[in-house]
GUKOLSE-938063 format. One record per residue: residue number from 1; residue in three letters; x, y, z of N, C-alpha, C in turn. Coordinates in steps of 0.2 Angstrom, whole numbers. Example, Ala and Ser with C-alpha at 12.3 -4.5 7.8 and 13.67 -1.06 7.14 Angstrom:
BEGIN
+-----+------+-------+--------+-------+--------+---------+-------+-------+--------+-------+
! seq ! type ! neast ! nnorth !   nup ! caeast ! canorth !  caup ! ceast ! cnorth !   cup !
+-----+------+-------+--------+-------+--------+---------+-------+-------+--------+-------+
!   1 !  Ala !    66 !    -28 !    39 !     62 !     -22 !    39 !    66 !    -16 !    39 !
!   2 !  Ser !    64 !    -11 !    35 !     68 !      -5 !    36 !    64 !      0 !    39 !
+-----+------+-------+--------+-------+--------+---------+-------+-------+--------+-------+
//
This chain:
BEGIN
+-----+------+-------+--------+-------+--------+---------+-------+-------+--------+-------+
! seq ! type ! neast ! nnorth !   nup ! caeast ! canorth !  caup ! ceast ! cnorth !   cup !
+-----+------+-------+--------+-------+--------+---------+-------+-------+--------+-------+
!   1 !  Unk !   668 !    508 !   354 !    671 !     514 !   352 !   665 !    519 !   350 !
!   2 !  Unk !   665 !    525 !   352 !    660 !     529 !   350 !   661 !    532 !   344 !
!   3 !  Unk !   655 !    536 !   341 !    656 !     539 !   335 !   661 !    545 !   335 !
!   4 !  Unk !   662 !    548 !   341 !    667 !     553 !   342 !   673 !    550 !   342 !
!   5 !  Unk !   675 !    545 !   345 !    681 !     541 !   344 !   683 !    539 !   337 !
!   6 !  Unk !   678 !    537 !   334 !    679 !     534 !   327 !   681 !    540 !   323 !
!   7 !  Unk !   677 !    546 !   324 !    679 !     552 !   320 !   686 !    555 !   321 !
!   8 !  Unk !   688 !    555 !   327 !    695 !     557 !   329 !   700 !    553 !   326 !
!   9 !  Unk !   699 !    546 !   326 !    704 !     541 !   324 !   704 !    542 !   316 !
!  10 !  Unk !   699 !    543 !   313 !    698 !     544 !   306 !   702 !    550 !   303 !
!  11 !  Unk !   701 !    556 !   307 !    704 !     562 !   305 !   711 !    562 !   307 !
!  12 !  Unk !   714 !    558 !   312 !    721 !     558 !   314 !   724 !    554 !   308 !
!  13 !  Unk !   721 !    548 !   306 !    724 !     544 !   300 !   724 !    549 !   294 !
!  14 !  Unk !   719 !    553 !   292 !    720 !     557 !   286 !   726 !    562 !   287 !
!  15 !  Unk !   726 !    565 !   293 !    732 !     570 !   294 !   738 !    566 !   294 !
!  16 !  Unk !   739 !    560 !   297 !    745 !     556 !   297 !   747 !    555 !   289 !
!  17 !  Unk !   742 !    553 !   285 !    744 !     551 !   278 !   746 !    557 !   274 !
!  18 !  Unk !   743 !    563 !   276 !    745 !     569 !   272 !   752 !    571 !   274 !
!  19 !  Unk !   753 !    570 !   280 !    760 !     572 !   283 !   765 !    568 !   280 !
!  20 !  Unk !   763 !    561 !   279 !    768 !     557 !   276 !   769 !    558 !   269 !
!  21 !  Unk !   764 !    560 !   265 !    764 !     562 !   258 !   768 !    568 !   257 !
!  22 !  Unk !   767 !    573 !   262 !    771 !     579 !   262 !   778 !    578 !   263 !
!  23 !  Unk !   780 !    574 !   267 !    787 !     572 !   268 !   790 !    569 !   261 !
!  24 !  Unk !   787 !    565 !   257 !    789 !     563 !   251 !   790 !    568 !   246 !
!  25 !  Unk !   785 !    573 !   246 !    785 !     578 !   241 !   791 !    583 !   243 !
!  26 !  Unk !   792 !    584 !   250 !    798 !     588 !   251 !   804 !    585 !   249 !
!  27 !  Unk !   805 !    579 !   249 !    811 !     576 !   246 !   812 !    577 !   239 !
!  28 !  Unk !   806 !    577 !   235 !    806 !     578 !   228 !   808 !    585 !   227 !
!  29 !  Unk !   805 !    590 !   231 !    806 !     597 !   230 !   814 !    599 !   231 !
!  30 !  Unk !   817 !    595 !   236 !    824 !     596 !   236 !   828 !    594 !   230 !
!  31 !  Unk !   826 !    590 !   226 !    829 !     588 !   220 !   827 !    593 !   214 !
!  32 !  Unk !   823 !    598 !   215 !    821 !     602 !   210 !   826 !    607 !   208 !
!  33 !  Unk !   825 !    610 !   202 !    830 !     615 !   200 !   831 !    620 !   205 !
!  34 !  Unk !   837 !    623 !   205 !    839 !     628 !   210 !   835 !    634 !   210 !
!  35 !  Unk !   833 !    636 !   204 !    829 !     642 !   204 !   822 !    641 !   207 !
!  36 !  Unk !   819 !    636 !   208 !    812 !     635 !   210 !   813 !    632 !   218 !
!  37 !  Unk !   819 !    630 !   220 !    819 !     627 !   226 !   817 !    631 !   232 !
!  38 !  Unk !   819 !    638 !   232 !    817 !     642 !   237 !   809 !    643 !   237 !
!  39 !  Unk !   806 !    644 !   231 !    799 !     644 !   231 !   796 !    638 !   235 !
!  40 !  Unk !   798 !    632 !   233 !    796 !     626 !   236 !   797 !    626 !   244 !
!  41 !  Unk !   802 !    628 !   246 !    804 !     629 !   253 !   799 !    633 !   256 !
!  42 !  Unk !   797 !    639 !   253 !    793 !     643 !   256 !   786 !    640 !   257 !
!  43 !  Unk !   784 !    636 !   251 !    777 !     633 !   251 !   777 !    627 !   257 !
!  44 !  Unk !   783 !    624 !   257 !    783 !     619 !   262 !   782 !    622 !   270 !
!  45 !  Unk !   785 !    628 !   271 !    785 !     631 !   277 !   777 !    632 !   278 !
!  46 !  Unk !   773 !    635 !   273 !    766 !     636 !   274 !   763 !    629 !   276 !
!  47 !  Unk !   764 !    624 !   272 !    761 !     618 !   273 !   762 !    615 !   280 !
!  48 !  Unk !   768 !    615 !   282 !    770 !     613 !   289 !   766 !    617 !   294 !
!  49 !  Unk !   765 !    624 !   293 !    760 !     628 !   298 !   754 !    625 !   297 !
!  50 !  Unk !   751 !    624 !   292 !    744 !     621 !   291 !   744 !    614 !   294 !
!  51 !  Unk !   748 !    610 !   294 !    748 !     604 !   297 !   748 !    604 !   305 !
!  52 !  Unk !   752 !    609 !   307 !    753 !     610 !   314 !   746 !    613 !   317 !
!  53 !  Unk !   743 !    617 !   313 !    736 !     620 !   315 !   731 !    614 !   315 !
!  54 !  Unk !   731 !    609 !   310 !    727 !     604 !   310 !   728 !    599 !   316 !
!  55 !  Unk !   734 !    598 !   318 !    736 !     594 !   323 !   733 !    597 !   330 !
!  56 !  Unk !   734 !    603 !   331 !    732 !     607 !   337 !   725 !    607 !   337 !
!  57 !  Unk !   722 !    608 !   332 !    714 !     608 !   332 !   711 !    601 !   334 !
!  58 !  Unk !   715 !    596 !   331 !    713 !     589 !   332 !   713 !    587 !   340 !
!  59 !  Unk !   719 !    590 !   343 !    719 !     589 !   350 !   714 !    593 !   354 !
!  60 !  Unk !   712 !    599 !   352 !    707 !     602 !   355 !   700 !    599 !   354 !
!  61 !  Unk !   699 !    596 !   348 !    693 !     592 !   347 !   692 !    586 !   352 !
!  62 !  Unk !   698 !    583 !   353 !    698 !     577 !   357 !   695 !    578 !   365 !
!  63 !  Unk !   696 !    584 !   367 !    694 !     586 !   373 !   688 !    591 !   373 !
!  64 !  Unk !   685 !    592 !   367 !    679 !     596 !   367 !   673 !    594 !   371 !
!  65 !  Unk !   669 !    598 !   374 !    663 !     596 !   377 !   658 !    595 !   372 !
!  66 !  Unk !   652 !    592 !   374 !    647 !     591 !   370 !   644 !    597 !   366 !
!  67 !  Unk !   644 !    603 !   370 !    641 !     609 !   367 !   645 !    612 !   362 !
!  68 !  Unk !   651 !    610 !   362 !    656 !     614 !   357 !   658 !    608 !   351 !
!  69 !  Unk !   656 !    602 !   352 !    659 !     597 !   348 !   657 !    598 !   340 !
!  70 !  Unk !   651 !    599 !   339 !    648 !     600 !   332 !   652 !    606 !   329 !
!  71 !  Unk !   652 !    612 !   332 !    655 !     618 !   329 !   663 !    616 !   328 !
!  72 !  Unk !   666 !    612 !   332 !    673 !     611 !   332 !   674 !    606 !   326 !
!  73 !  Unk !   670 !    601 !   325 !    670 !     596 !   319 !   670 !    600 !   313 !
!  74 !  Unk !   665 !    605 !   312 !    665 !     609 !   306 !   671 !    613 !   305 !
!  75 !  Unk !   674 !    616 !   310 !    680 !     619 !   310 !   686 !    615 !   308 !
!  76 !  Unk !   686 !    609 !   311 !    692 !     604 !   310 !   691 !    602 !   302 !
!  77 !  Unk !   685 !    601 !   299 !    685 !     599 !   293 !   687 !    605 !   288 !
!  78 !  Unk !   686 !    611 !   289 !    688 !     616 !   285 !   696 !    617 !   285 !
!  79 !  Unk !   699 !    616 !   291 !    706 !     616 !   292 !   709 !    610 !   288 !
!  80 !  Unk !   706 !    604 !   288 !    709 !     598 !   285 !   708 !    599 !   277 !
!  81 !  Unk !   702 !    602 !   275 !    701 !     603 !   268 !   706 !    608 !   265 !
!  82 !  Unk !   707 !    614 !   269 !    712 !     619 !   267 !   719 !    616 !   266 !
!  83 !  Unk !   721 !    612 !   271 !    727 !     608 !   271 !   728 !    604 !   265 !
!  84 !  Unk !   723 !    600 !   264 !    723 !     595 !   258 !   723 !    599 !   252 !
!  85 !  Unk !   719 !    604 !   251 !    719 !     608 !   245 !   726 !    611 !   243 !
!  86 !  Unk !   729 !    614 !   249 !    736 !     617 !   248 !   741 !    612 !   246 !
!  87 !  Unk !   741 !    606 !   249 !    746 !     601 !   248 !   744 !    598 !   241 !
!  88 !  Unk !   738 !    597 !   239 !    737 !     594 !   232 !   740 !    599 !   227 !
!  89 !  Unk !   739 !    606 !   228 !    742 !     611 !   223 !   749 !    610 !   223 !
!  90 !  Unk !   752 !    610 !   229 !    760 !     610 !   230 !   762 !    604 !   226 !
!  91 !  Unk !   759 !    598 !   227 !    761 !     592 !   224 !   761 !    592 !   217 !
!  92 !  Unk !   756 !    595 !   214 !    755 !     596 !   207 !   761 !    601 !   204 !
!  93 !  Unk !   764 !    605 !   208 !    769 !     609 !   206 !   776 !    606 !   206 !
!  94 !  Unk !   776 !    601 !   210 !    783 !     598 !   211 !   784 !    593 !   206 !
!  95 !  Unk !   779 !    589 !   203 !    780 !     584 !   199 !   785 !    586 !   193 !
+-----+------+-------+--------+-------+--------+---------+-------+-------+--------+-------+
//
């Protein structure tokens, strides 16, 4: 397995774990007080969009040529970091 394959597999695992955690947080948000449920729903919509962006970027990364690989890795990591940060903030609000 090449370094590239290892990186893609690692990134996919991280995104899968985040999406799984997001699903659990979404269930907790549904149990929240009615006055904050709409805010949580809006935040979850944003998180789902970030998740989809990360998944799309990972698919692009899988097929990237050698000349664009490095710049796409940097972009992928920025997207993943933004998604992780947004999710962590949301999770801290749901507890």
